[in-house]
Structure formats: C-alpha cells, structure tokens
N, C-alpha and C positions, 0 to 999 in steps of 0.2 A: 092330537095324534102326532103332529110333526115333532113336537117336543118329546114325546115318548120315544119316537123313532130315533131321535138324535141321541137320547140317553142310551138306548139299547146298543146303538153303534159305538158310543164312547166306551161303554163297559166292555164290549168285545174286544175293541182295540186295546184297552187297558189289560185286559186279561192275557192277551197275547204277550205282554211284557212281564206279566206277574209269574209266569211258569217257564220251566226249561222243557223244550219239546223235542229236540232232535238227540238220540242216543249217540254217544262217543264211545266207541269200543277200541280205542287205541291201546289200552293197558289190560282190559278185562273184556271178556265176552261171555254173555249168559245166553243160554238156549233153553227154551221151554221143552220139557219132555211129557209130563202127564199130570192129571189132577184126579183127585179121588174125594168123593163127598160121603161123609160119615152118615149112617142111618139116624134120622131124627128121633128123638125121644129114647135114645139108647140110655139104659141105666147100669151102672157097675157098682156093685156093693152098696146098694141103697142111695146112690147119688146119680142125679141126671147129668149127663155129659153135655157140656156147654161152656161157653164163655172162655174158650181155650186162647189165652193171650200170650203165652210163651211156650217155646219148645227148645230142647237141647238133646243131643245125641252121644251116647258112649256105650262102647262094647255091645253093639247090636240092640240096645235099648233106647227108646225115646222118653223123655220125660216132659210131660205137658202140664202146665200150670193153669188152673181154673180161677178167674177173678170174680168170685163170689165171696165177698167179706164175711157174709153170715156162715159160711161153711168153707173156709180155706183149704184147698187140697191140691194134690198132685196126682196125675195118672201116670203109670208106666205103660209103655206100648210097644208093640212090634209093628214095623212096616216092612212088608216083604216086597222086594223089587224083582221084577222079572223083564228081561230084555228092555231095560231103561224106562220101564213104567211101573207104576203102583199096582200091585197085585192085590193085596189085602192090608187093612189096618185093624189090628187087634188091641184093644185096650184090656188090661188085666188088673193089676194091682192099684189101689188107691192109698196114697200117703196123706194122711190127714194132720192138719196143724191144730194145736190147742188154742183155740180164740180166747180162753180164759187166761192165758199166759200173761203176766203182769205187763211185758213190753207191748203187748198188742193193746192193751187199754189206753196207751198213749199214742199209738200209731196204728190205726186200723189196717189189718192185712188184706188191702186190695191188691192182690198180686198181679204183676205185669210181666216181669222177666225171670228167666230161670237159667242157671248154669251149674252142671254137675261136675265136681271135682273128683276125677277117678283115683287120685292118689289117696285122698282122705275119706271119700265117700260122703262128704258134706255136700250140700246143696246151697247155693247162693241165690236169694230171691231179692227182686226190687218190688216196692210197693208204692202205690200213689197215696196212701193214707186217706184221709178225708177232710180236705181243706176247710170246707163249709162247716164241718163239725169240730174243727180245732184239733184234728188228728194229723200228726206229721207224716210225711212220706218217709221211707226208710230203706236201708240195705242192710240185709241180716243173713245169718247162716242157720240152717237146720241140719240135724242128722238125717241119715236115710230113712229113719223110722218117723221123721216128723217132729223130733224134740227140738225146741229152740236152744241155740248155742250162744250166739252173741250178735251184736249189731255194730255198725260203724257210725262214728260221730259225724254228723251232717252240718255244713255251714248255716249260720242263723238265717240267712235270706231264703233258704228252702223251707223253713219251718212255717206252720199253719199261721203263727202269730207274726212272722217276719214283716218287716216294713216294706219289703220289695213285693209283697203280695203274691205268692204263688197262686196259680189258677187252679180251682178245683178240677179234677181229672186231667190235670196237665202237667204233673210234676215227673216223678220218676217212672219212666216207661221202658226204654230200652237198656239192655244189660249185656255186657261182653267181658269176659276174662281177658286181661292184656296178654299179648302175645309173649311178653317176658315173664309171664306168670307171677309177677309181683303185686298184681292188684286187679281191681274191676273198674270197667268204665260204665257210667250210667248217664243215660241221656234223657233230658226232659222232653215231654211231648210238645209243650207249648211255652212261650216265653214267660218269665216272670212279668207282672204287670208294669213295674217300672222300667224293665228292659226293653219293652216294645209291645205293639199291638199283635193280636192274633192275625194270621194271614187273611187276606181279603182277595176279592176277584181282581182288584187293581194292585199295583206294586206297594208293598209295604216293606219296612225294616223290621223283620220279626226273627230276632236271633234266640236260639236256645243254648243252653250250657251242657257240654259234655264234661263230666267230672270223674277224675281217676282217684280211687280210693285204695289206699295201701293195705295189703294184707298184714304187713308188720305192725303198724301202730293203730291201723283201723281209723285212719283219719284222711280227709281229702288232702291230695298233694299236688295236683295239677288240674287245669281247666281250660277249655278252649270254647269259642263261640262258633255256632253253625247256624246259617241263615236259611230259614225254611223257604220253600217255593210258595206261591200264592194258590189260590183255589183255581182249579181248572174249569169246572162246570159252574154256570151261572145258577144259583139256587132258585128253585121255583117257589118254594114255601119259605124264603127269606132266613134260612138257616144253612150255614157251610163252615167247615173246619178243616184244617190242615196240621199234621203234626208228625213228629217221629215216633214210630211204633216199635222199631227194633234196630239194633246195631250189631256189628261183628268186626273186630279188629283181625285183619288177615296178615298184616305185616306191621313193622314198627310205624306208628302214626298214620297207617292207612286202614281205612274202614269201608265196609258196605253198610249203607244207611237206608233203612226202609221208610218212606214217608207215604202216609195214607190220608187222603183227602175225602170228604163226604159232603155232598150237596143234596139237600132235601128236596123232595118233589119228584124224584125219579124211580121210586119204589126200590126193587132190588138192584137197580143199576146206578146208584148214586155215588159208588166208590171209585176213585181214582188212585191207583197204587203204583209207586215207582221205586226203583232201587237206584241209589247213587253210589259212585266211587268217590271217597272222600280222603283228601290229603291234608293232614293236620301238622305236618312237619315244621311249617313256617308260622304257626299261629301264636298270638299272644297269650301268655298265662293270665287268664281273667279270674283266677280264684279269689283275689282280694278286692275285686271291683264290685262295689256295691250296686251300682247303677250303669248299665252299659251304654245308655243314652248320653251320659256325661263323660265317657272315656274313649280315647282313641285306641283301637286295637285291630289286629289282623285276624279275620276269621278263616275258618277252614276253606279250602277250595273244593268245590264239589262238580261232578260231571254226571250227567244222566247216562246210566247205562242199560237200564231195562225199564220199559213201560208195559204194564200188563194189559193195557189197551190193545196192544199189538197181537195178543193171543186170545182175546175173548171169545173169538168164534171156535176155538179148539177145546174150550172148557166144557165139561160135561153138562152143566146147566146154563151155559153163557153167561155166568155170573162172576164178576170179580167181587169177592166178598171182603169183609172187614178184616184183612190180613194183617196180624199183629206179631206173630211169632216167626223167627227165622233162625236156622241153625245149619252148620256144616254137617251133612250126613256121611254115608260111606263113600269110599272111592269107587267110581263106577268102572264097569269091566274094561272101558277103553283107557282107563288110567286117569280120567279127569275127575274133578272133585263134584259131588253133588251138593245141592242146597235145597233144603226142605222148609216149607212155610206152612203155616196153619192160620186159619181164621176164627176170630172170635165172634160168634153168632148172637152175642148179648141174650142169650136164652130166648131168641125171637121175641124180645120185648117191643120191638119197633117195627114189626111186620115180618115178612118171609126172609129169613136169613139162614145160611147153611154153615156147617162145620167142614171146611174145605181144606184138604191137604194139597199142596202143589209141589212138584219135583222139577228142579231145574239142574242144568249142567253149567259149571263155571270153569272157563279156561283163563289161566292167568298168563299173559304174553310176555311178562318181565319179572 
C-alpha cells in the first residue's frame, strides 16, 4: 500500500509538469458565450448526423465534415445567433463524396479538416487515411458538389509505408488556410513514431509537424515542430491520449491551436480541451528532417489562452465533449470576432457523447 501511495504521488507530481495550466491573455482573450447540443439521432437526407470533426464558415453558411470513411460527406448548416448566444442550428444540404473515386482507393477518406474557398467554390479537406490498412493521409480539393478535383503531394514520412511510422488515427487532423492565401497548413494529431512518443501523464518530448502546402505547385514548402502538452487526467482504465485536433492561422506565423486530451474511465467527463496561442515566427524549417529525435531545431512557442474546464459548469449538459472542429464565425454585434467549435460524438460508439456547438468571443489585443 505504501509503494502504491508513493506511485500515485509521483504520478501527480509528474502530471503537474506535463501540462500547461495557467492561461496567458497578454495578446488574446477568449470569452465563453454559449453552447448548443444537437438532437441525437438526427437524420438528414438519409444520413445520420454525427462524427463532425471539422467546421468552416463562409457567407452565413457553415460547412461541417463527417469522419465516416464508409460514407464521406459534408453538411451545410445555418447557425442563428441572438444576443451573443446560439438560437438554432439547422442542417440542410448534404454534399457527398464518391468513395469509389480512384484516389480514395489509395487514401481512405477519413475526413478531419475542412476549409471553404469563397473565391473558387472549392473545398479543401484533410484526411487521416487508414495507416493500419496501408492507406495514406491526404490533403485534397473537391468541388462544391463533391466532385474530386486534385490532391497535394505529401512527404514520404507521412505515408502509411513510411519508415518514420505515422500512427494510425494520428496523422493529418488540423487544417487552416494560410493568411497570405498561398497555401494550406496541415497539423498532425500525434507524433510520427520516430519523432517521439505519444504524450503521457508525465513529461515527454512529443512533437507534431505543422506543414504548409503550396496552392501553386501542390507540394509541401515549409514545416515546423509543435510540442504537445501531456495528459491532464490520470486514466482510470489505462488509456489516455492527447493531440492537436484543429488549427487556425490568424496572422502571419501566428496560430490558434486546439488540443484535446482524453483519459478513459471518466465516462462523459474524460475530455480535457484547451486552446493555445502559437508563434511560429522563429521556428526551424523541419521539412527535410527525417527524424526529429536526431536533429536540433527550434519549435513553436505556445501559450495557453483558454481551458474549457473553466466553463464546464455553464455548458448545457455539463460535458466538455470531443471538440475537433474550430472556425472563425461572423463578427459579433460588439465588433469582436466569434469563434465556433463543434464536437465529434464518434456516433456514440464509446458511450454517451453529444454533438456540441460552442460559441466563443475572441479579442485580439495587438
């Protein structure tokens, strides 16, 4: 019993060093406004709504991507705001992808990120593929009707057969259009196996790669490393994970990064979700680094700016769910920018989960 007590104390001490705890709002301030839980079992045009892993906003319309490889699709939606709160969420049209498309035979469309291009009407999508089945992750474009258009060339170390060993369900997750409009940033959820371990309850060096792909030549042109926080909650059932689920570039080399950790054994309360302000202006370009463990590099600087734990008591069901999508929404009546997030309920495969929309207000101080 004494040894067990010492072990628990040691783990708690280690966990205090593995995570970033105190928000720093010197540059950005985020304020919680409201949340809205979508009706469970909702069906639209013959599809069950769920697995919403990405969101984007353009011209009063939201685009929501469902991560169901057997039926890849996008929903169009309207989210009505009244007095800085969410009044209604109405899903309407379904944009279906043709899973028989030749490209998808090599790279399973397990869709994670979505960005709509208002100038061309094209939709950029990131996909995790299926590493365990030899299917590569990908970044590609479709038309507004769902027709496959083209894909980007990815470095060898991201491929399912790559020697760097990408982790299944841990590759291309976050997606952001660059502020200069010349490309797209794609963030990994978890490190490549040779780059570092998955985050633990104790401190680890767990870097993921953020890669910028050029719209012009459709190839990777820049990359930097971002170090993940550790696990916040000691798992009861011996499973825990933390990774990047979404990114937004709001100024040159400045990002908002969403990290979501999950610890098993807490039922619907196993998620820990945080937003970080990230500065990549002084980072090393790691694009040609095969193994980050063997290289000297400067990673991005991160500051915690919002911890969803602080607003748990204000949420409709008191649950911080599996938040995976994040987008800049409309400008609010007070002139400040809104930020809208959505959760992936995993189609309730692992117990009670919800499709949750969260409305935040963001104030840029410089």
